[in-house]
Kinemage of the C-alpha trace (Angstrom):
@kinemage 1
@onewidth
@group {chain A} dominant
@subgroup {mainchain}
@vectorlist {calphas} color= white
{ca met a 1} P -101.587 29.046 -188.449
{ca arg a 2} L -104.942 30.809 -188.407
{ca tyr a 3} L -106.453 28.134 -190.678
{ca thr a 4} L -105.556 25.325 -188.309
{ca thr a 5} L -106.872 27.331 -185.375
{ca phe a 6} L -110.208 27.765 -187.142
{ca ala a 7} L -110.265 24.052 -187.889
{ca ala a 8} L -109.709 23.287 -184.216
{ca phe a 9} L -112.538 25.564 -183.182
{ca gly a 10} L -114.733 23.806 -185.754
{ca leu a 11} L -113.968 20.434 -184.208
{ca ile a 12} L -114.654 21.752 -180.713
{ca ala a 13} L -117.986 23.142 -181.907
{ca leu a 14} L -119.085 19.601 -182.784
{ca ala a 15} L -119.236 18.710 -179.098
{ca gly a 16} L -122.857 18.811 -177.935
{ca thr a 17} L -126.267 17.794 -179.223
{ca val a 18} L -128.485 18.457 -182.211
{ca ser a 19} L -132.245 18.924 -181.930
{ca ala a 20} L -134.272 18.338 -185.076
{ca gln a 21} L -137.491 16.425 -184.496
{ca thr a 22} L -140.835 17.233 -186.042
{ca ala a 23} L -144.200 15.552 -185.611
{ca phe a 24} L -146.813 15.829 -188.346
{ca leu a 25} L -150.347 16.119 -186.973
{ca ala a 26} L -153.702 15.782 -188.717
{ca thr a 27} L -157.257 16.636 -187.757
{ca gly a 28} L -159.590 13.856 -188.816
{ca thr a 29} L -163.238 13.141 -188.152
{ca gly a 30} L -165.680 14.762 -185.800
{ca ile a 31} L -164.636 18.413 -186.137
{ca ser a 32} L -167.591 20.765 -186.110
{ca asn a 33} L -167.213 23.587 -188.639
{ca ser a 34} L -169.987 25.498 -186.859
{ca thr a 35} L -167.793 25.963 -183.795
{ca pro a 36} L -165.418 28.897 -184.455
{ca ser a 37} L -162.851 27.727 -181.876
{ca glu a 38} L -162.299 24.472 -183.724
{ca pro a 39} L -159.854 24.168 -186.635
{ca ala a 40} L -160.986 23.136 -190.074
{ca pro a 41} L -161.050 19.372 -190.532
{ca gln a 42} L -158.623 17.692 -192.911
{ca thr a 43} L -155.719 19.954 -191.912
{ca leu a 44} L -152.056 18.899 -191.721
{ca tyr a 45} L -149.799 20.575 -189.148
{ca thr a 46} L -146.184 20.348 -188.054
{ca leu a 47} L -145.189 20.323 -184.396
{ca asp a 48} L -141.666 21.233 -183.300
{ca ile a 49} L -141.355 18.849 -180.374
{ca ser a 50} L -138.559 20.774 -178.635
{ca ser a 51} L -140.539 24.047 -178.503
{ca cys a 52} L -144.135 22.744 -178.811
{ca ser a 53} L -144.738 25.266 -181.606
{ca val a 54} L -147.331 24.334 -184.244
{ca ser a 55} L -147.438 25.451 -187.883
{ca thr a 56} L -150.181 24.837 -190.441
{ca val a 57} L -148.995 22.971 -193.543
{ca gly a 58} L -152.229 22.905 -195.527
{ca asn a 59} L -155.528 21.239 -196.331
{ca met a 60} L -155.344 17.522 -197.102
{ca gly a 61} L -158.662 17.379 -198.929
{ca asp a 62} L -159.966 14.435 -196.882
{ca ser a 63} L -160.175 13.297 -193.269
{ca ile a 64} L -157.043 11.346 -192.301
{ca thr a 65} L -157.300 9.317 -189.108
{ca ala a 66} L -154.088 7.283 -189.413
{ca met a 67} L -150.671 7.994 -190.917
{ca asp a 68} L -146.988 7.077 -190.756
{ca phe a 69} L -143.697 7.480 -192.616
{ca asp a 70} L -141.989 4.700 -194.557
{ca asn a 71} L -138.210 4.208 -194.746
{ca ala a 72} L -137.950 6.559 -197.717
{ca gly a 73} L -139.636 9.416 -195.846
{ca asn a 74} L -142.970 9.148 -197.660
{ca leu a 75} L -145.961 10.104 -195.507
{ca val a 76} L -148.890 7.737 -196.014
{ca gly a 77} L -152.364 8.016 -194.481
{ca ile a 78} L -155.777 6.375 -194.435
{ca arg a 79} L -159.180 7.986 -194.752
{ca ala a 80} L -161.381 6.180 -192.257
{ca thr a 81} L -164.472 8.224 -191.554
{ca asp a 82} L -167.287 7.049 -189.280
{ca phe a 83} L -167.321 3.421 -190.517
{ca thr a 84} L -168.273 4.567 -194.019
{ca pro a 85} L -166.315 3.306 -197.057
{ca pro a 86} L -164.373 3.956 -199.128
{ca tyr a 87} L -161.365 3.633 -196.872
{ca thr a 88} L -158.680 5.211 -199.046
{ca leu a 89} L -154.902 4.976 -198.796
{ca tyr a 90} L -153.266 8.351 -199.490
{ca ser a 91} L -149.827 9.777 -200.145
{ca ile a 92} L -149.532 13.056 -198.230
{ca asp a 93} L -147.326 15.944 -199.394
{ca thr a 94} L -145.467 17.213 -196.313
{ca gly a 95} L -144.835 20.549 -198.016
{ca ser a 96} L -148.407 21.427 -199.005
{ca gly a 97} L -150.557 18.963 -197.070
{ca ala a 98} L -152.236 17.734 -200.265
{ca ala a 99} L -153.341 14.098 -200.065
{ca thr a 100} L -153.172 12.077 -203.306
{ca pro a 101} L -155.210 8.837 -203.461
{ca ile a 102} L -153.162 5.656 -203.882
{ca ile a 103} L -155.902 3.023 -203.751
{ca asp a 104} L -159.221 2.223 -202.046
{ca leu a 105} L -158.980 -0.545 -199.453
{ca ala a 106} L -161.002 -3.764 -199.327
{ca asp a 107} L -160.667 -7.301 -198.041
{ca ala a 108} L -159.534 -10.208 -200.226
{ca gly a 109} L -163.112 -10.738 -201.403
{ca gly a 110} L -163.521 -7.120 -202.483
{ca asp a 111} L -165.673 -6.004 -199.528
{ca pro a 112} L -164.841 -2.325 -198.780
{ca asn a 113} L -166.203 -2.494 -195.212
{ca val a 114} L -162.799 -3.045 -193.603
{ca gly a 115} L -162.553 0.023 -191.289
{ca asn a 116} L -162.487 2.064 -189.099
{ca phe a 117} L -158.728 2.686 -188.869
{ca pro a 118} L -157.682 4.809 -185.878
{ca asp a 119} L -153.938 4.304 -186.468
{ca met a 120} L -151.479 2.691 -188.867
{ca ala a 121} L -147.820 1.716 -188.657
{ca phe a 122} L -144.888 0.976 -190.948
{ca asp a 123} L -142.467 -1.815 -190.037
{ca pro a 124} L -138.955 -0.514 -190.829
{ca thr a 125} L -137.500 -4.039 -190.699
{ca thr a 126} L -139.802 -5.680 -193.256
{ca gly a 127} L -141.420 -2.828 -195.201
{ca asp a 128} L -144.896 -4.054 -194.216
{ca trp a 129} L -147.808 -1.738 -193.445
{ca tyr a 130} L -150.187 -2.434 -190.559
{ca ala a 131} L -153.405 -0.743 -189.456
{ca trp a 132} L -155.631 -1.282 -186.450
{ca thr a 133} L -159.287 -1.793 -187.313
{ca glu a 134} L -162.062 -1.013 -184.870
{ca ser a 135} L -164.524 -3.004 -186.946
{ca gly a 136} L -163.182 -6.135 -185.255
{ca asp a 137} L -160.662 -4.634 -182.790
{ca asp a 138} L -157.805 -6.411 -184.540
{ca leu a 139} L -154.534 -5.719 -186.329
{ca thr a 140} L -154.570 -5.847 -190.127
{ca gln a 141} L -151.868 -5.873 -192.782
{ca val a 142} L -152.360 -3.406 -195.632
{ca asp a 143} L -150.995 -4.103 -199.119
{ca pro a 144} L -150.493 -0.677 -200.747
{ca gly a 145} L -150.169 -2.279 -204.175
{ca ser a 146} L -153.439 -4.223 -204.269
{ca gly a 147} L -155.338 -2.377 -201.539
{ca val a 148} L -156.116 -5.678 -199.816
{ca val a 149} L -156.542 -5.499 -196.036
{ca thr a 150} L -155.942 -8.786 -194.195
{ca val a 151} L -156.982 -9.349 -190.585
{ca leu a 152} L -154.052 -11.135 -188.936
{ca gly a 153} L -156.123 -12.841 -186.260
{ca asp a 154} L -158.286 -12.254 -183.199
{ca ser a 155} L -156.509 -9.935 -180.770
{ca thr a 156} L -159.241 -10.492 -178.100
{ca leu a 157} L -158.862 -6.786 -177.292
{ca gly a 158} L -161.503 -4.103 -177.149
{ca ser a 159} L -160.505 -0.720 -178.498
{ca ala a 160} L -161.567 2.905 -178.582
{ca gly a 161} L -159.361 5.572 -180.107
{ca ser a 162} L -156.354 3.270 -180.207
{ca gly a 163} L -152.697 3.874 -181.044
{ca thr a 164} L -150.468 1.439 -182.945
{ca ser a 165} L -146.784 1.665 -183.894
{ca val a 166} L -143.744 -0.489 -184.729
{ca asp a 167} L -140.365 0.026 -183.055
{ca ser a 168} L -136.940 -0.214 -184.732
{ca ser a 169} L -136.690 -3.956 -184.007
{ca gly a 170} L -140.029 -4.715 -185.698
{ca thr a 171} L -142.088 -5.206 -182.533
{ca ile a 172} L -145.702 -4.056 -182.972
{ca trp a 173} L -147.160 -2.135 -180.030
{ca thr a 174} L -150.712 -0.985 -179.386
{ca ile a 175} L -152.696 0.880 -176.759
{ca pro a 176} L -156.303 -0.194 -177.409
{ca cys a 177} L -157.901 2.140 -174.873
{ca ser a 178} L -156.230 4.638 -172.543
{ca gly a 179} L -158.277 6.472 -169.941
{ca cys a 180} L -161.187 4.023 -170.223
{ca gly a 181} L -160.922 2.745 -166.678
{ca asp a 182} L -159.291 -0.408 -165.330
{ca gly a 183} L -160.646 -3.910 -165.692
{ca val a 184} L -161.775 -6.356 -168.369
{ca arg a 185} L -163.996 -4.936 -171.121
{ca ser a 186} L -167.446 -6.260 -171.967
{ca pro a 187} L -167.893 -9.043 -174.574
{ca lys a 188} L -167.894 -8.274 -178.290
{ca gly a 189} L -171.167 -7.835 -180.131
{ca asn a 190} L -170.999 -11.412 -181.378
{ca gly a 191} L -170.641 -12.723 -177.828
{ca glu a 192} L -166.900 -13.410 -177.957
{ca pro a 193} L -165.112 -12.445 -174.743
{ca arg a 194} L -162.633 -9.597 -174.763
{ca gly a 195} L -159.389 -10.102 -172.875
{ca ser a 196} L -158.431 -6.434 -172.877
{ca ile a 197} L -157.301 -4.777 -169.675
{ca asp a 198} L -158.021 -1.091 -170.213
{ca asp a 199} L -155.288 1.547 -169.859
{ca ala a 200} L -152.565 -0.892 -170.906
{ca leu a 201} L -149.794 -1.398 -173.432
{ca tyr a 202} L -149.711 -4.552 -175.570
{ca thr a 203} L -147.546 -6.132 -178.257
{ca ile a 204} L -149.129 -7.885 -181.250
{ca asp a 205} L -147.788 -11.038 -182.904
{ca pro a 206} L -148.031 -10.393 -186.675
{ca ser a 207} L -148.181 -14.126 -187.435
{ca thr a 208} L -151.317 -14.708 -185.327
{ca gly a 209} L -152.693 -11.252 -184.500
{ca ala a 210} L -152.673 -12.225 -180.812
{ca ala a 211} L -152.091 -9.531 -178.202
{ca thr a 212} L -149.733 -9.903 -175.253
{ca phe a 213} L -150.149 -7.696 -172.195
{ca val a 214} L -146.964 -5.755 -171.387
{ca val a 215} L -147.683 -3.170 -168.717
{ca gln a 216} L -150.447 -1.093 -167.176
{ca leu a 217} L -150.382 2.626 -168.015
{ca thr a 218} L -149.979 5.328 -165.388
{ca gly a 219} L -150.339 9.096 -165.664
{ca glu a 220} L -153.024 8.960 -168.341
{ca asp a 221} L -155.924 11.393 -168.573
{ca thr a 222} L -158.848 9.263 -167.418
{ca ser a 223} L -161.275 11.106 -169.723
{ca ser a 224} L -159.131 10.629 -172.847
{ca thr a 225} L -157.863 7.992 -175.241
{ca ile a 226} L -154.648 7.556 -177.209
{ca asn a 227} L -155.624 8.908 -180.635
{ca ala a 228} L -152.308 8.052 -182.306
{ca met a 229} L -148.766 7.004 -181.474
{ca asp a 230} L -145.434 6.658 -183.253
{ca phe a 231} L -141.897 5.545 -182.422
{ca ala a 232} L -139.057 7.945 -183.170
{ca gly a 233} L -135.696 6.753 -184.495
{ca asp a 234} L -134.386 6.355 -180.946
{ca asp a 235} L -137.444 4.241 -180.022
{ca thr a 236} L -139.031 6.958 -177.913
{ca leu a 237} L -142.772 6.298 -178.106
{ca trp a 238} L -144.694 9.519 -178.755
{ca ala a 239} L -148.474 9.672 -178.534
{ca ile a 240} L -151.402 12.039 -178.953
{ca glu a 241} L -153.766 11.794 -176.004
{ca gly a 242} L -157.236 13.282 -176.342
{ca gly a 243} L -160.924 12.550 -176.282
{ca ile a 244} L -163.040 10.742 -178.839
{ca cys a 245} L -163.963 13.920 -180.680
{ca phe a 246} L -167.227 13.368 -182.552
{ca asp a 247} L -168.693 16.889 -182.904
{ca thr a 248} L -167.284 18.565 -179.813
{ca asn a 249} L -164.113 20.398 -178.938
{ca cys a 250} L -161.505 17.732 -178.373
{ca pro a 251} L -158.344 18.989 -176.637
{ca thr a 252} L -155.230 16.925 -177.243
{ca arg a 253} L -151.718 16.832 -175.814
{ca leu a 254} L -148.390 15.272 -176.826
{ca val a 255} L -147.036 12.671 -174.416
{ca thr a 256} L -144.353 10.014 -174.235
{ca val a 257} L -145.117 6.449 -173.187
{ca asp a 258} L -142.465 4.426 -171.362
{ca thr a 259} L -142.775 0.921 -172.784
{ca ala a 260} L -141.057 -0.586 -169.731
{ca ser a 261} L -142.932 1.131 -166.901
{ca gly a 262} L -146.109 2.271 -168.684
{ca ala a 263} L -145.612 5.848 -167.466
{ca ile a 264} L -147.239 8.566 -169.588
{ca asn a 265} L -145.494 11.951 -169.390
{ca glu a 266} L -146.725 15.201 -170.897
{ca val a 267} L -144.386 16.970 -173.322
{ca cys a 268} L -146.659 19.518 -175.021
{ca pro a 269} L -149.822 20.590 -173.150
{ca gln a 270} L -153.337 20.899 -174.542
{ca ser a 271} L -152.897 24.667 -174.831
{ca ala a 272} L -150.109 24.174 -177.404
{ca leu a 273} L -151.912 21.824 -179.793
{ca pro a 274} L -154.942 22.305 -182.041
{ca val a 275} L -158.070 20.497 -180.899
{ca gly a 276} L -159.171 17.401 -182.755
{ca ile a 277} L -155.749 15.924 -183.576
{ca asp a 278} L -156.498 12.377 -184.704
{ca ala a 279} L -153.314 11.222 -186.474
{ca met a 280} L -149.577 11.687 -185.924
{ca ala a 281} L -146.315 10.670 -187.576
{ca val a 282} L -142.852 11.558 -186.279
{ca ala a 283} L -140.123 12.635 -188.698
{ca gly a 284} L -136.566 13.893 -188.379
{ca leu a 285} L -133.738 13.009 -186.064
{ca pro a 286} L -134.261 11.681 -182.556
{ca met a 287} L -135.053 14.531 -180.192
{ca thr a 288} L -131.509 14.619 -178.780
{ca val a 289} L -128.835 13.214 -181.062
{ca ala a 290} L -125.586 13.090 -179.148
{ca val a 291} L -122.366 13.931 -180.981
{ca pro a 292} L -119.309 12.376 -179.250
{ca leu a 293} L -117.722 14.912 -176.941
{ca met a 294} L -114.046 15.819 -177.171
{ca asn a 295} L -112.091 13.869 -174.571
{ca asn a 296} L -108.707 14.773 -173.088
{ca trp a 297} L -106.747 12.687 -175.599
{ca met a 298} L -108.472 14.414 -178.504
{ca phe a 299} L -107.636 17.859 -177.081
{ca leu a 300} L -104.004 16.762 -176.520
{ca ser a 301} L -103.763 15.490 -180.108
{ca ile a 302} L -105.077 18.781 -181.470
{ca ala a 303} L -102.661 20.727 -179.259
{ca leu a 304} L -99.724 18.652 -180.509
{ca leu a 305} L -100.852 19.141 -184.110
{ca leu a 306} L -101.139 22.899 -183.690
{ca gly a 307} L -97.786 23.026 -181.938
{ca ser a 308} L -96.120 21.072 -184.752
{ca leu a 309} L -97.588 23.342 -187.402
{ca ala a 310} L -96.500 26.428 -185.492
{ca ala a 311} L -92.943 25.076 -185.178
{ca phe a 312} L -92.895 24.271 -188.905
{ca gln a 313} L -93.954 27.824 -189.790
{ca val a 314} L -91.230 29.294 -187.532
{ca trp a 315} L -88.643 27.020 -189.178
{ca arg a 316} L -89.766 28.183 -192.636
{ca arg a 317} L -89.357 31.862 -191.680
{ca gln a 318} L -85.846 31.227 -190.359
{ca gly a 319} L -84.846 29.117 -193.342
């Protein structure tokens, strides 16, 4: 009888939720080692999203400005420092922080000047890798086997900081510039017009590279940009909002972005995060994974089972 009782308590204990979500954070370019209050560049951290607690994983050995997980749980990043090649694709050890080079990136003609890359994204539906380039303010596809970076087309957007991610359905989202002020940006250096409305969320068509306006952002820090963003398994869009660091202290905070309304909501404040966070990738379960609660019929079934077992044990003693 006691064994079945314990089993029942075990089933009841399943009712509730499980919290197990971690964000990996990286400091990239623009960190001044001469400023004691700033962390060392090239550092990988973990952030427990539920408690906003940060732990240092280790030194990556290079400045990583973009990273994401693939379907197998491999963390991949790009070195993209101040528009200076080589732009290297790395495999990052989530246990030690060590970054191992995979391949240097270049265009189809072998030109290594394909950066800068403020964010990258893995498409879980196709296995393709994408990265936003600020050299032309466009989306690129990255081939990790050959190292070839292909511009998918003219987005017509202007970008600064920039976050890019792919949701579970394969839709590519980008925030080219948050906190830059409303209105249409100035023309590109080559005279082409930019169609970007600042402080907005866009989707990108991977077949043409064209951007489609979705919604204006609200609640953003008007002196900051979106440094990185990533969808969790439940399609919550997480983002790091902070300044364009260069060689100054650059406070950052963790926020969520509502893809329907454009609302930005703070989850972890600037005081919780290291300064200079330039890349982020979310791992683990969705923040709240619901386990089906016990309903009345389930409790009645368990009660009947326990009652039957108890009656059987009484019958055995009397037999």
